[in-house]
C-alpha positions in Angstrom: 0.1 0.1 -0.1 2.8 2.5 0.5 4.7 1.7 -2.5 1.3 2.5 -4.5 0.9 5.7 -2.9 4.5 6.8 -3.1 3.9 5.6 -7.0 1.0 7.5 -7.2 2.8 10.7 -5.7 5.5 10.5 -8.0 3.2 10.2 -11.1 1.3 12.9 -10.0 4.7 15.0 -9.5 5.9 14.2 -13.0 2.3 14.9 -14.7 2.6 18.3 -13.0 6.2 18.9 -14.2 5.3 17.9 -17.6 2.3 20.3 -17.4 4.2 23.1 -16.3 6.8 22.4 -19.3 4.4 22.1 -22.0 4.6 24.7 -24.9 1.9 27.5 -24.5 -0.1 28.6 -27.5 1.9 31.6 -29.7 5.1 30.5 -27.8 7.8 31.4 -30.2 9.8 28.8 -32.3 12.9 29.9 -30.6 11.6 28.9 -27.0 11.3 25.2 -28.2 13.8 22.5 -26.5 14.8 25.1 -23.9 14.2 22.6 -20.8 16.6 23.7 -18.5 17.5 26.9 -16.8 20.9 26.5 -18.5 19.1 26.6 -21.9 17.2 29.5 -21.0 19.7 31.6 -19.9 22.0 30.6 -22.7 19.3 31.6 -25.3 18.8 34.7 -23.3 22.5 35.7 -23.5 22.5 35.0 -27.3 19.7 37.3 -28.0 21.4 40.1 -25.6 24.7 39.7 -27.7 22.8 39.9 -31.4 20.8 43.2 -29.8 24.4 44.7 -28.8 25.9 43.9 -32.1 22.8 45.6 -33.9 23.0 48.5 -31.8 27.1 49.1 -32.4 26.2 48.4 -36.1 23.5 51.2 -36.2 25.7 53.3 -34.2 28.7 53.1 -36.2 26.4 53.4 -39.4 24.9 56.8 -38.0 28.4 58.1 -37.2 29.6 57.4 -40.9 26.1 59.3 -42.2 27.6 62.3 -40.2 30.7 62.4 -41.4 
């Protein structure tokens, strides 16, 4: 009986975690496959680096046009 209760508890926890990780409607394609915090932080860093590069490019382009 105790093992049955533990299995049910474990199954409930797995179902809860799977529901928490299920994609939501309208979720961006870039978010698919991000299943760990490390994955998420890495993707955020990648996007931040891309934004910084775009900003630098825009700034240099603006300076070049002013010359």
